[in-house]
Kinemage of the C-alpha trace (Angstrom):
@kinemage 1
@onewidth
@group {chain A} dominant
@subgroup {mainchain}
@vectorlist {calphas} color= white
{ca met a 1} P -0.315 0.348 0.270
{ca arg a 2} L 1.522 3.239 -0.872
{ca arg a 3} L 2.038 6.184 2.084
{ca arg a 4} L -0.466 8.556 0.413
{ca asp a 5} L -3.597 5.746 0.472
{ca phe a 6} L -2.134 4.602 4.315
{ca val a 7} L -2.741 8.258 5.629
{ca ala a 8} L -6.046 8.549 3.871
{ca leu a 9} L -7.190 4.904 5.270
{ca leu a 10} L -5.823 6.006 8.822
{ca gly a 11} L -7.600 9.613 8.717
{ca ser a 12} L -11.002 7.582 7.350
{ca val a 13} L -10.324 5.393 10.956
{ca val a 14} L -10.017 8.171 13.133
{ca val a 15} L -12.594 9.899 11.650
{ca ala a 16} L -15.246 7.642 11.935
{ca lys a 17} L -14.233 6.464 15.689
{ca pro a 18} L -15.349 10.032 17.661
{ca leu a 19} L -18.154 10.576 15.301
{ca asp a 20} L -19.433 7.040 15.475
{ca ala a 21} L -18.937 7.986 19.863
{ca val a 22} L -20.698 11.959 18.936
{ca ala a 23} L -23.981 9.685 17.488
{ca gln a 24} L -23.965 6.958 20.402
{ca asn a 25} L -23.477 10.005 23.216
{ca tyr a 26} L -26.206 12.766 20.570
{ca pro a 27} L -27.257 15.919 21.285
{ca ser a 28} L -23.934 16.823 24.404
{ca arg a 29} L -24.345 20.390 23.184
{ca val a 30} L -25.342 22.552 21.416
{ca val a 31} L -26.917 22.681 18.308
{ca thr a 32} L -27.328 25.684 15.704
{ca ile a 33} L -29.202 26.307 13.073
{ca val a 34} L -27.853 27.933 10.218
{ca val a 35} L -31.060 30.146 8.069
{ca pro a 36} L -28.430 31.302 5.649
{ca tyr a 37} L -30.864 35.357 5.300
{ca pro a 38} L -30.531 38.011 7.532
{ca ala a 39} L -32.927 37.707 10.592
{ca gly a 40} L -36.802 39.198 10.699
{ca gly a 41} L -37.720 36.845 7.283
{ca pro a 42} L -39.596 34.475 7.119
{ca thr a 43} L -37.661 31.434 6.453
{ca asp a 44} L -35.354 32.611 9.683
{ca thr a 45} L -38.925 33.221 11.649
{ca ile a 46} L -39.726 29.535 11.274
{ca ala a 47} L -36.479 28.612 11.873
{ca arg a 48} L -36.275 30.045 15.580
{ca ile a 49} L -40.463 28.430 16.404
{ca leu a 50} L -38.851 25.255 15.420
{ca ala a 51} L -35.043 25.526 17.646
{ca asp a 52} L -37.963 26.638 20.725
{ca arg a 53} L -39.701 23.318 19.738
{ca met a 54} L -36.940 21.088 19.270
{ca gln a 55} L -35.483 21.033 23.003
{ca gly a 56} L -37.125 19.460 24.775
{ca pro a 57} L -37.423 16.213 22.808
{ca leu a 58} L -33.704 16.419 22.399
{ca gly a 59} L -32.918 17.541 25.773
{ca gln a 60} L -30.312 20.187 24.917
{ca ser a 61} L -30.849 24.006 23.695
{ca val a 62} L -30.409 24.703 19.861
{ca ile a 63} L -29.580 27.900 18.892
{ca ile a 64} L -30.489 29.846 15.765
{ca glu a 65} L -27.102 31.279 13.905
{ca asn a 66} L -27.500 33.909 10.324
{ca val a 67} L -25.695 33.774 7.535
{ca gly a 68} L -26.959 35.549 4.368
{ca gly a 69} L -25.484 36.228 1.312
{ca ala a 70} L -25.396 35.597 -2.509
{ca gly a 71} L -28.901 33.767 -2.807
{ca gly a 72} L -28.702 31.516 0.477
{ca ser a 73} L -26.032 29.444 -0.530
{ca ile a 74} L -23.520 31.458 1.767
{ca gly a 75} L -25.020 29.967 4.481
{ca val a 76} L -26.087 26.699 3.142
{ca gly a 77} L -22.550 25.770 2.120
{ca arg a 78} L -21.178 26.711 5.575
{ca val a 79} L -23.189 23.376 6.543
{ca ala a 80} L -22.225 21.778 3.224
{ca his a 81} L -18.402 21.623 5.259
{ca ala a 82} L -19.507 21.534 9.097
{ca leu a 83} L -18.425 18.155 10.578
{ca pro a 84} L -21.779 15.885 9.880
{ca asp a 85} L -22.120 15.635 13.692
{ca gly a 86} L -25.437 16.577 13.425
{ca tyr a 87} L -24.353 20.029 16.019
{ca thr a 88} L -24.703 21.720 12.175
{ca leu a 89} L -27.740 21.970 10.563
{ca ser a 90} L -29.601 23.662 7.425
{ca ile a 91} L -32.891 24.762 6.914
{ca gly a 92} L -33.287 27.051 3.996
{ca his a 93} L -36.479 26.083 0.341
{ca thr a 94} L -37.695 25.813 -3.283
{ca gln a 95} L -34.477 28.445 -3.531
{ca thr a 96} L -31.632 27.723 -1.491
{ca his a 97} L -31.736 23.957 -1.778
{ca val a 98} L -33.118 23.747 -5.640
{ca phe a 99} L -33.554 26.487 -7.859
{ca asn a 100} L -29.998 28.245 -6.849
{ca ser a 101} L -28.207 24.529 -8.147
{ca ala a 102} L -29.584 26.094 -11.676
{ca val a 103} L -28.791 29.217 -11.561
{ca leu a 104} L -25.185 29.841 -9.043
{ca lys a 105} L -21.474 28.942 -8.929
{ca leu a 106} L -21.855 26.486 -4.984
{ca asn a 107} L -18.895 24.907 -4.107
{ca tyr a 108} L -20.933 22.175 -2.860
{ca asp a 109} L -24.095 20.263 -4.387
{ca val a 110} L -27.667 20.477 -3.407
{ca val a 111} L -28.286 17.026 -3.371
{ca asn a 112} L -25.194 14.409 -3.153
{ca asp a 113} L -23.580 16.963 -0.135
{ca phe a 114} L -26.650 16.631 2.068
{ca thr a 115} L -28.523 14.265 4.886
{ca pro a 116} L -32.246 15.457 4.414
{ca ile a 117} L -33.966 14.726 7.664
{ca ser a 118} L -37.466 16.668 6.548
{ca leu a 119} L -40.287 18.589 5.229
{ca ile a 120} L -40.864 21.603 8.011
{ca ala a 121} L -43.546 24.614 5.622
{ca asp a 122} L -45.169 24.866 2.687
{ca thr a 123} L -47.027 28.125 1.908
{ca pro a 124} L -47.852 29.630 -1.280
{ca ile a 125} L -46.292 33.548 -3.183
{ca trp a 126} L -48.636 36.534 -3.542
{ca ile a 127} L -47.835 39.783 -5.576
{ca val a 128} L -47.658 42.217 -3.099
{ca ser a 129} L -47.009 46.506 -3.168
{ca arg a 130} L -46.717 49.051 -1.032
{ca lys a 131} L -49.344 50.628 0.184
{ca ser a 132} L -49.283 54.074 -1.917
{ca leu a 133} L -49.656 52.036 -5.343
{ca pro a 134} L -51.940 53.570 -7.399
{ca ala a 135} L -53.840 50.103 -7.880
{ca asp a 136} L -56.318 48.424 -6.632
{ca asp a 137} L -56.869 44.900 -8.426
{ca leu a 138} L -54.218 42.770 -11.315
{ca lys a 139} L -55.485 44.637 -13.656
{ca gly a 140} L -54.984 48.330 -12.418
{ca phe a 141} L -51.195 46.640 -11.322
{ca ile a 142} L -50.641 45.718 -14.756
{ca ala a 143} L -51.639 49.028 -16.588
{ca trp a 144} L -49.788 50.465 -13.706
{ca leu a 145} L -46.389 48.363 -14.516
{ca lys a 146} L -47.827 49.095 -19.077
{ca ala a 147} L -47.249 52.744 -17.750
{ca ser a 148} L -44.830 53.242 -15.483
{ca asn a 149} L -42.215 51.922 -19.385
{ca gly a 150} L -39.875 50.010 -17.046
{ca lys a 151} L -39.200 51.728 -14.283
{ca ala a 152} L -41.338 49.823 -11.540
{ca thr a 153} L -38.580 48.238 -9.527
{ca met a 154} L -39.169 44.103 -7.621
{ca gly a 155} L -37.058 43.469 -4.518
{ca val a 156} L -36.455 39.853 -5.044
{ca ala a 157} L -35.043 37.702 -2.302
{ca gly a 158} L -32.316 36.759 -3.973
{ca ile a 159} L -31.792 36.496 -7.340
{ca gly a 160} L -32.749 33.112 -9.164
{ca ser a 161} L -35.524 32.642 -6.927
{ca pro a 162} L -38.775 30.953 -7.535
{ca ser a 163} L -39.965 34.452 -6.774
{ca glu a 164} L -37.790 35.915 -9.989
{ca phe a 165} L -38.845 32.874 -12.497
{ca ala a 166} L -42.608 33.593 -11.261
{ca ala a 167} L -42.066 37.232 -11.746
{ca arg a 168} L -40.491 36.596 -14.885
{ca ile a 169} L -42.788 34.179 -16.406
{ca phe a 170} L -45.760 36.537 -15.360
{ca ala a 171} L -44.003 39.696 -17.464
{ca lys a 172} L -44.131 37.602 -20.843
{ca glu a 173} L -47.860 36.990 -20.190
{ca thr a 174} L -49.101 40.567 -18.635
{ca gly a 175} L -46.173 42.206 -21.886
{ca thr a 176} L -44.793 44.502 -18.327
{ca ile a 177} L -41.137 44.994 -17.973
{ca phe a 178} L -40.198 46.186 -14.720
{ca gln a 179} L -35.832 46.479 -12.585
{ca phe a 180} L -35.576 43.395 -10.077
{ca val a 181} L -34.044 44.669 -7.079
{ca pro a 182} L -31.941 41.752 -4.716
{ca tyr a 183} L -32.316 41.637 -0.899
{ca arg a 184} L -30.372 39.921 1.014
{ca gly a 185} L -33.658 38.219 2.439
{ca gly a 186} L -37.384 39.178 2.825
{ca ala a 187} L -36.957 41.387 5.991
{ca pro a 188} L -34.891 43.859 4.659
{ca leu a 189} L -37.276 43.742 1.217
{ca leu a 190} L -40.426 43.917 3.637
{ca gln a 191} L -38.954 46.630 5.218
{ca asp a 192} L -38.124 48.887 1.953
{ca met a 193} L -41.725 47.917 0.443
{ca ile a 194} L -43.227 49.446 3.153
{ca gly a 195} L -41.593 52.909 3.163
{ca asp a 196} L -41.794 53.332 -0.304
{ca his a 197} L -38.185 52.363 -1.270
{ca val a 198} L -39.469 49.482 -4.226
{ca asp a 199} L -42.260 49.115 -5.586
{ca phe a 200} L -43.670 45.612 -5.092
{ca ala a 201} L -42.866 41.981 -4.679
{ca phe a 202} L -43.846 37.597 -5.444
{ca gly a 203} L -42.589 37.222 -1.324
{ca gln a 204} L -43.526 34.264 1.278
{ca ala a 205} L -47.586 34.840 2.005
{ca ala a 206} L -47.130 33.654 5.342
{ca gly a 207} L -44.205 36.518 5.568
{ca tyr a 208} L -46.847 39.527 4.500
{ca leu a 209} L -49.684 38.007 6.196
{ca thr a 210} L -49.565 40.461 9.113
{ca thr a 211} L -48.796 43.653 6.838
{ca val a 212} L -51.345 43.851 3.991
{ca gln a 213} L -53.650 42.703 7.486
{ca ser a 214} L -52.660 45.804 9.191
{ca ser a 215} L -52.790 47.993 5.248
{ca gln a 216} L -49.497 48.269 5.410
{ca leu a 217} L -49.274 46.758 2.130
{ca lys a 218} L -51.669 45.440 -1.077
{ca val a 219} L -52.420 42.141 -2.141
{ca phe a 220} L -53.590 41.589 -6.264
{ca ala a 221} L -52.858 37.360 -6.297
{ca val a 222} L -51.865 34.653 -4.806
{ca leu a 223} L -49.805 31.769 -7.492
{ca gln a 224} L -51.271 29.180 -6.783
{ca ser a 225} L -54.758 27.596 -8.371
{ca asn a 226} L -56.924 27.740 -4.881
{ca arg a 227} L -57.216 30.567 -2.728
{ca trp a 228} L -55.982 31.168 0.552
{ca trp a 229} L -58.121 29.297 3.436
{ca ala a 230} L -56.613 32.235 5.833
{ca ala a 231} L -56.614 35.506 3.469
{ca pro a 232} L -59.691 34.039 1.820
{ca glu a 233} L -60.629 37.219 0.170
{ca val a 234} L -56.535 37.603 -2.580
{ca pro a 235} L -57.949 35.455 -5.662
{ca thr a 236} L -55.599 33.107 -7.870
{ca leu a 237} L -53.969 34.013 -10.921
{ca asp a 238} L -56.327 31.357 -12.112
{ca glu a 239} L -59.088 32.952 -11.517
{ca leu a 240} L -57.844 36.264 -12.847
{ca gly a 241} L -57.416 35.290 -15.928
{ca leu a 242} L -53.522 33.958 -15.522
{ca lys a 243} L -53.403 29.983 -15.546
{ca asn a 244} L -50.683 27.898 -15.062
{ca ile a 245} L -48.244 30.167 -12.550
{ca asp a 246} L -48.364 28.099 -9.816
{ca val a 247} L -45.793 28.997 -7.166
{ca ser a 248} L -45.431 27.463 -3.103
{ca phe a 249} L -41.981 28.005 -0.758
{ca trp a 250} L -41.348 24.697 1.248
{ca his a 251} L -39.033 24.753 3.972
{ca gly a 252} L -37.034 21.799 5.116
{ca ile a 253} L -34.013 20.732 6.963
{ca trp a 254} L -31.112 18.961 5.616
{ca ala a 255} L -27.222 17.498 7.596
{ca pro a 256} L -24.798 17.566 5.610
{ca lys a 257} L -23.383 14.080 4.265
{ca gly a 258} L -22.068 12.023 6.410
{ca thr a 259} L -24.424 12.890 9.437
{ca pro a 260} L -24.830 9.308 11.375
{ca gln a 261} L -28.205 7.800 10.695
{ca asn a 262} L -29.306 6.960 14.076
{ca val a 263} L -28.487 11.470 15.077
{ca ile a 264} L -31.209 12.116 11.539
{ca ala a 265} L -33.521 8.872 13.563
{ca lys a 266} L -33.882 11.536 16.866
{ca leu a 267} L -33.118 14.673 14.526
{ca asn a 268} L -36.637 13.953 12.821
{ca ser a 269} L -38.031 12.434 15.781
{ca ala a 270} L -37.963 16.611 17.535
{ca ile a 271} L -39.715 17.000 14.010
{ca arg a 272} L -42.292 15.223 14.381
{ca val a 273} L -42.743 16.733 18.472
{ca phe a 274} L -42.681 20.455 17.036
{ca leu a 275} L -45.096 19.680 14.092
{ca ala a 276} L -47.793 17.441 15.785
{ca asp a 277} L -47.803 20.664 18.789
{ca pro a 278} L -51.226 21.784 18.517
{ca val a 279} L -50.076 25.429 19.011
{ca val a 280} L -47.921 25.166 16.163
{ca gln a 281} L -51.013 23.553 14.239
{ca glu a 282} L -53.306 26.050 15.216
{ca ala a 283} L -50.460 28.801 14.183
{ca ser a 284} L -50.028 26.796 10.653
{ca lys a 285} L -53.683 27.172 10.338
{ca lys a 286} L -53.614 31.178 10.329
{ca ser a 287} L -50.642 31.282 8.313
{ca asp a 288} L -51.522 28.466 6.280
{ca arg a 289} L -47.965 26.631 5.838
{ca lys a 290} L -48.123 23.359 5.272
{ca ser a 291} L -46.905 22.159 8.115
{ca gly a 292} L -47.002 17.972 8.145
{ca his a 293} L -43.345 15.750 7.993
{ca arg a 294} L -42.338 13.485 5.487
{ca ser a 295} L -40.543 10.821 5.803
{ca ile a 296} L -36.460 11.159 4.959
{ca arg a 297} L -35.972 8.628 1.965
{ca pro a 298} L -39.602 10.556 -0.056
{ca leu a 299} L -37.735 14.030 1.165
{ca lys a 300} L -34.791 13.491 -0.583
{ca his a 301} L -36.257 11.461 -3.611
{ca trp a 302} L -39.134 14.190 -4.010
{ca arg a 303} L -36.199 17.223 -3.878
{ca gln a 304} L -34.542 15.329 -6.349
{ca ser a 305} L -37.008 14.959 -9.145
{ca lys a 306} L -37.945 18.927 -8.683
{ca arg a 307} L -34.286 19.901 -9.105
{ca pro a 308} L -34.616 21.973 -12.517
{ca arg a 309} L -32.660 21.291 -15.437
{ca ser a 310} L -33.815 23.314 -17.189
{ca leu a 311} L -36.067 25.980 -16.812
{ca ala a 312} L -37.297 27.363 -19.508
{ca gly a 313} L -41.045 26.848 -19.686
{ca arg a 314} L -41.243 26.326 -15.682
{ca arg a 315} L -44.375 27.997 -14.580
{ca ser a 316} L -45.449 25.539 -12.268
{ca phe a 317} L -42.354 24.903 -9.363
């Protein structure tokens, strides 16, 4: 055996033994969930509720680390390269764990460098605008966009997101032109829209529900086939004549590839307790985040089937 091969083999044995010991006593210290966006946005909110409710079943503190930038890829990459011991987890969604692989050059593989733990939430997308925008319905909004001659601004939390792709399809179908303004996350985008610094957004409905209900923002349509029961007064694009633009944001939890299966099972069990909590169920109903456990293998296979090879012509994702 060559010396280099022997050293590599010895290294794998040395790493494997500590991980096996860690797995048997897991968790014995604080668990960190890395949120790939700034604090205050929808993903951060979900993560903080999840972290709080996982502490009981795990018997250890669960904390949040916000690592924003590059459409969420910096935070996700931080987890991809972390030690696979179950103490550093990734919360992500449709953009971070599917779309980024199609539009960004990543230093990790969204499928092969992670072990999926559970799907935790799913929420539809709204077309929302600043309160002062001079339109009261989708027809008026489209007319305003056409009259703006390409000067209208749409905030987007990360270039290449599902929201951006849906907006591009919307622009093509309606014959409108507008400028994309990138943000590090949903929270700063929301604040700028409330402050009249950006005109509109295609964003997670649950993240805008409170501000719309308090009349700080306007909403024109929901991008799914059925009306969102949490706000049934908001029409679907289908009803308004724009067919088959059906988009949602699902959220999931992942660990680095190589994390021991019994650690994954413990985390999965803790998330099951979180999802079964009556308070969480009630909150999910109020915001219509369709929370619910999916087993590990189906989540992995489902995500692989959703991984876009070519996004040209995609209308539903």
